[in-house]
C-alpha positions as CSV (number, residue, x, y, z in Angstrom):
1,M,0.0,0.0,0.0
2,S,1.1,3.6,-0.3
3,E,1.4,6.1,2.4
4,P,-1.6,8.4,3.2
5,R,-1.9,11.5,1.1
6,R,-0.7,14.7,2.6
7,R,-0.4,18.2,1.3
8,R,2.9,18.8,-0.5
9,T,5.1,21.8,0.3
10,R,6.6,24.3,-2.2
11,E,10.0,22.8,-1.5
12,E,8.9,19.4,-2.5
13,Y,7.6,20.7,-5.8
14,A,10.8,22.6,-6.4
15,R,13.0,19.6,-5.5
16,G,10.8,17.3,-7.7
17,L,8.2,14.8,-6.8
18,P,9.0,11.2,-6.1
19,D,8.8,8.7,-9.0
20,H,8.9,11.6,-11.5
21,H,11.0,10.8,-14.5
22,D,11.9,13.3,-17.1
23,P,12.6,11.4,-20.3
24,T,14.5,14.4,-21.8
25,A,16.9,14.8,-18.8
26,G,20.5,14.7,-19.8
27,I,19.9,14.4,-23.6
28,G,22.3,16.8,-25.3
29,G,22.6,18.9,-22.2
30,A,18.9,19.7,-22.2
31,A,17.6,21.6,-19.2
32,P,15.0,19.9,-17.0
33,A,11.4,20.2,-18.2
34,Q,9.6,23.2,-16.7
35,S,5.9,23.6,-16.0
36,A,4.1,26.3,-17.9
37,L,1.2,26.9,-15.5
38,T,1.4,30.7,-15.8
39,L,1.2,30.5,-19.5
40,R,-1.7,28.1,-19.3
41,L,-3.4,30.5,-16.9
42,V,-3.0,33.5,-19.3
43,L,-4.1,31.5,-22.3
44,A,-7.2,30.2,-20.6
45,A,-8.2,33.7,-19.4
46,F,-7.7,35.0,-23.0
47,G,-9.7,32.1,-24.5
48,L,-12.5,32.7,-22.0
49,V,-12.8,36.4,-22.7
50,V,-12.5,36.0,-26.5
51,C,-14.9,33.1,-26.8
52,T,-17.4,34.8,-24.6
53,V,-17.3,38.2,-26.4
54,F,-17.4,36.7,-29.9
55,G,-20.2,34.2,-28.8
56,V,-22.3,37.1,-27.5
57,L,-21.6,39.2,-30.7
58,W,-22.5,36.2,-32.9
59,W,-25.6,35.4,-30.9
60,R,-27.0,38.9,-31.5
61,T,-26.8,38.6,-35.3
62,D,-29.3,37.0,-37.7
63,L,-26.8,34.3,-38.6
64,P,-27.2,30.6,-37.5
65,T,-26.7,30.2,-33.8
66,W,-24.6,27.0,-33.8
67,P,-21.2,28.9,-34.0
68,A,-22.2,30.9,-30.9
69,V,-23.0,27.7,-29.1
70,V,-19.6,26.3,-30.1
71,L,-17.9,29.5,-28.8
72,F,-19.8,29.2,-25.5
73,V,-18.7,25.6,-25.1
74,L,-15.1,26.6,-25.7
75,A,-15.5,29.4,-23.1
76,A,-16.7,26.8,-20.6
77,V,-13.7,24.6,-21.3
78,A,-11.4,27.6,-20.8
79,L,-13.2,28.4,-17.5
80,V,-12.6,24.8,-16.3
81,D,-8.9,25.0,-17.3
82,L,-8.6,28.3,-15.6
83,V,-10.0,26.9,-12.3
84,V,-7.7,23.8,-12.5
85,V,-4.6,25.7,-13.2
86,A,-5.4,28.3,-10.5
87,R,-5.9,25.5,-7.9
88,R,-2.5,24.0,-8.9
89,K,-0.7,27.3,-8.5
90,L,-2.4,28.0,-5.2
91,R,-1.2,24.5,-4.0
92,G,2.3,25.7,-4.6
93,E,3.3,24.0,-7.9
94,P,6.0,26.0,-9.7
95,G,5.4,27.4,-13.1
């Protein structure tokens, strides 16, 4: 069995989690892989705003409504990604 789950500290994330294997480590002097949580956060926020604005603008026209529905679905996906990434950053993961 494994040990009970406990909250990880920032130092543990900075040091690296147990059983983590970076397949690119040491190949051609490559630097260790880095997380891009901040970039994901910014892109999710951008996608949420853009999809919502264009969805509302499309909805107000006389054109078919299915593209607006697609934009609203994409905005919902961006919102979920925004929440997931924000929780990971608040937990202390680097990136």
